[in-house]
N, C-alpha and C positions, 0 to 999 in steps of 0.2 A: 625474532625482531626485538630491538631494544625498546624499553619503555621506562618512564620515570617511576612506575609502580608495578608490582606483580599482581595487582588486583585483577587484571585482565584474565588471569589464569583460573579464576574462581569458577567459571561456568564450564571448565574443561573443554575448551574448543579443540577441534582437530586442525583448523586452518585459521590463519590470521591475515585479514585484509589490510587493516590499518590500526595503528596505535598512536594516539595523540602525543604531542611533545610535552604537555604539561596539563595540570588540572584546570587552568584558566588561561589558555593561550588562544591564538587565532584559529587553531584547529581542534578546539576542545569539544565542540558540539558536533557530533557525527550521527546523523539520523537518516531514516528512510533509505535503507540499503537494498538496491535492486541489482542483482547479478544475473547475467545472461550468458550462455555459450554462443559462439558463432560457428558457422560451417568450417572455419579454419582451425577449430578446436581451441580458440582463445576464449578466456573468460573476461567479460567486461563488467566492472563494478561501478555503478553510478550511485552517488549519494549527495545529500544536502549537508553542507559543512558551514560552520560559523564559529565565532567566539562564543556566542550564546544563541539559542533559538530566536529567530526573528531579529537578530542584530543587523546593523547596517552593512556588515561584510558578508552576509549570508550568500552562498553561491552553490551551484551544482558542480561537482567534480567527477572525474573519471580516472580509474586505474585499470591497467591491463595485466593479465596473467597469461603467459604462454606455456605454463606447466601445470595447468588444471588446478590452480589455486594455491600452489605451494609457495610461490613468490609473486610479488606484485610491484608494478612500477610506481614511481612517485606520482601522486595524483596531480592532474592538471585541471584548471578551471575551464569548464566547458560552457558555462553560462553564469552571469553574475555581474558584480559591480566593476570588474576590471575593465570592461568595455565602455560603460556609460554611467557608472556610479549607482545603478539600480540593482536591487537584489533579485536573485532567481532562486526558485525553490521547487521541491516536489516534482522532479523530473522523472519521466518513465521512457524506457526504450522499446522499440519494435525492431526485431531482426527479421529480414526477409529471407526465408530459408533457401530460395532458389538462386538468388544473386549474391547474398551475403551483405547487402546494403543494410546499414544500421541507422535508424532514425532515433532522435532523442527529442522528446517534447517536454516542455516545462512551463511553470507559471512564472511569467516575467512581469515584475512590477514596473509600471510606466509612470510612476510619480503620483499615483492616486492611492489613498488608503481608505477603504470602506470598513470591512470587518477587521482585517489585520493586514499589515503590509505584505506579509508573505503568502496570503491567500488571495488578495485582490490583484489580479493581473491578467494579462493576455496569455493565450496558449501559443507560444513561439516554438520553433523547432530548428534543428540542424541535422545534417546527415553525413555519413562517412561511407565511402566506397572502397576503403582499404583496411578493413578490419579494425576500425577505431583508431588508426594511427593519426590521421588528419581529418579535419572536419570542415564542412562548408561554413560560410558566413551565416549569421542568424537570419532566419526567415520567419515569416508569420504573416498573418496570424491564422490559426485554426479558429474558425468562428464557433463560439458556444452560444446556441440560440437563447434568447432572453426568455424569462419565465415570470411567474407571479412574484418571485422572490427578488427579481432584478431591480437595480436602481432605475428610477424613472428617466434619468438622463442616459441615453444610449451610449454616450461617450465614456461613461464609467464602466470599467471592466468588471466581469463577474468575480465573485469570491468563491474559489473552488480549489480542490486538490484531487489528484489521482495518486493512489499510493501502492497499487499493484501493477505488475507487468500485464498488459492486455492479453486476452486470449484470442485464438482463432475459433470462429463460430462454425457450426455445421455447414453453413452456406458458403464459407470461405472468406467472410469479412473478418476484420479485427475489431474487437469490442473492448472498450476501456470504461470501467465504472468510475464515477467520481462523486465526491461530496460537493454540494452547492449550498452555501449559506445565504440567508436573507440579507439584503442590503440593510444597513442601519437607517437608510431613508425610508424603508418600508416597515421595519420592526422597531425602530427606536434605539436609543442608546442603552442596551441591556447587555448582560453577560453573555459569553460565548455559548453556553448551554441553554440560554433563554432565547436565543435566536432560532428561528426556523432553520432546520437543515434537512435536505432531501438527497436521496440517491438518484443520480442521473447517469446517462450513458453516452459516450462518443462512439459512433460506429464509423470506422475507417473503411469505406466501401471498396477502394481500389488500391490500397497501399501495398498489397502483395503483387500487383501486376503493373503498376504505373512505372513507366520508364522515366518520365519527367517528375522528379521529386517535388516540383512546385505545382503539380497538377493533381494534388490529392483531393478526393471527394470525401468529406466528413459530414455526418449528420448527427443531430442531437436527438436522443430518444429518452422517454416516450414523447409523442406529440401531446400538446396541451399545456396548461399553465402550471401543473404540478406533476411530480413524479412520485417515487416511493417514500412514504411517510410512516413514521412510528411515533405515536403520541407520547409526550412526557407523562409519567405517572401522576404528577401533581398538577398538570395543566394540559388537558386533552387537546387544547387548541394549538399547541406548539408541537412541532415534529422535531425529534432528534434521531435522525437516521443517517449514518455516516460510514465512511471508509469501507466500501463494498469490495468483495472479491467474487469472481464469477468463474464457474466451471461448467462444462458440458455434461449432460447425462446420457446414458446409453439409449434412452428413448427419443433422443433428438431435442429435448428441452434443455434449457439453461437454468442453473440455480445460482442465486446471488445471496451471499450472507453479508451481514452488516453489524456494526456495533451500534448500541442504543444506550439510553439512560434508564432502562428498565431493570438492569441487573442480569439480563439474559441476551444471548445472541438471537437475532431475528433473520428471516430469510424470505425470499420471494422466488417465483418460478415464471419463466417465459416459454411459450410454445411457438413463438414466431421469430426466433433468432435475435431476440433482444429488443424488438421494436415495441412490445408492450409486455406488461408484467401483472401478475395477480397481486392481491393485497398481502403485504408482509404479515408474518406471524412468528411466534417463538420457534426456534430450532430445538428439537428434542432428541434424546438419545434413541428413541423409537417412536412410531406413531402412538400418540396418547400417553407417552412416557414423560419422565421429568424433563423440565427445561434445562438447557445447557447454560449454566451460569457464566456471566462475564461482566466485569466492570466496563466502563466506556473506554475500551482499549482495542487496538487492532486484533482481529480474530480471523485470519485468512484461512480459506479452504483451498487445498491443492489436490490435484488429481494425479494419482500414481499411474504408471504405465500398465500395471496389471489390472487396472480398472477400479481399484479401491480409492479412497479419499483420505486425506490427512488434514485434520483440523488443528491449528495452533492457537492456543487460547490460555487464559489464566485461571479458569475453573473456580471463580468465586463471584459473588453477587455485588462486590464492592466493599464488603465489611471485613475482608481478610486483613490480618495484622492490625486490627483496630481501626480500619477505614470507616469513615462516616457514611459512605454510600458509593455508588458507581463512579462518581467524579473525583474521588479522593486518590488521584493518580500517584501521589508520592508514597502511598502505602500498598495499594491493592494490585499493582501490575507485576506481581511476582507470587509464587514461582511460575515458570512456563510449563505448560502441559501440551501433550498431543493426544488425540483420540483418532483411531482408525475407523473409517466408515466404509460401508458397501452399499451398492444400489439395491433397492427392492422395488417391486412392481406395486407402487402405491401412488395414486394420482395426486395426493395432497402432501405427503411427506416421504420423498423417494430415497432417503438415505437413513440407514440405521448405524449407530456408532457403538463401538466397544468402550470398555472402561477407560477413563483418563489415565495417562501415564506421565508423571513428572519427568521433565528432561533437563531442566537447569534452574538455578536460583542464584540470586545475588546475595542471599542471606541478609538482605536489608541494609547492606553496607553502602552508604552514599558516596558517589564519586562525580567528578566533573564540575562544570561551572554552576550547575543548578542543583547539585547534591541529589541526583536522581538515584532511585533504587530499582527502576523498572528493568525488565529483561525480556528479550525476544519480542520487542514491539517493532513494527515496520520492517518485517522480514521479507525474504524471497526464497524461492525453492525451485529446483529443477533436478531431473535425472539425466545423467550423462555417462555413457559407456559403463553401465551397470552399477553406478553409484548414485545415491540420493543425497543431494546437497541442500542443507538448510543454512541460509545466510542471515545473520542477525546482528543488530546493534545491542550491545550490552551497556545499559544505563545511558544510551544515546552518547556514548563516549568511545568505547572500543568497538571495532567492527570485526566480526569473527564468523567462522563457519563450523558447522557440525555435520559429520556424515551420519545420516539416519540409517541405522543398521536394521537387519531383519528382525532382531529381537525387540526393537522399538515399535515395530508395527505388526507384532505377532497376532494380535487380535484379528479375527476374520482373515486367516491365511487363505491365499488365493487357491 
């Protein structure tokens, strides 16, 4: 593919989804890349695109590949300002394996800004019954139940994002973890990391069996006024628990990992299919071992078909490259590492991880409209026909893919 710069080659990608037309153009900010395969062997790539993050032209776009990621169609806007002038962001797909129907859910701003314009919105959705070629009109909304963090006016939408593809639970539901921020009407006019944030869950009870796409049953978990919380180190009254990823465990439980402001990844466990969760605590390389360091950046956990786990993270407590702490995202979201984990029979810490392995780096070279250096944030992953695909934004500018080879996950060979 042609690009205005060769900088996209720095991370040595195997596949190229999208390259922007310029360093500061309408397509310069490309983030939150979720790629999924369909039963017809098509790869669908969804992402949030804008001139700059949270710009008035921010939208959700879609590109299709019918040759397993080698070439991609020109992206089309699937949600955003083209229809009504209101931005759309942070979309996530659900593919129904039995029918091939594809749902796409997203945060749709409706003219109200509470925390940020791209997080304050309704959960709207569209669907496709022809492998992503054509889509229904916009429908909605999926109700997100109010909590103690919600605006006292029920007409104000929640502030939320979901950043990973939902999983199928052991009971056959579909579970999406999401971040919820406290309304400024509750917390006051403070900075983003001074607002309460909690990890919540949308449980799609019948999405895999519903013939009528307008008859979805969706519940918000857990019950109660609060969900998963992780205290700020400097203010225990404020929670910063964000961007969850969920995976099933062989014992029937679910594990949820999340980013925090502590300099480490935290996790929680559910024994009832995601309805309730125990208290979050630091994720370690082994029970009682060292914590897995991470700035406040995405750190998804993926499950391999052979039963092992793949953790994608940045392997530092926020001070890498001179960073001042976990929130110093311009410096500490690089390089990207993976660690391979395996299940162990432990009631409190059921995964043990091998040593971290660096997989890519931006070398700190800034690109794009905001001069970002981060790499492999807001990724997605799947296995298809014997290959492991990791899809990643490079500096929220280039959208790329990497084949995860056996040598990359050689720790804990199956």
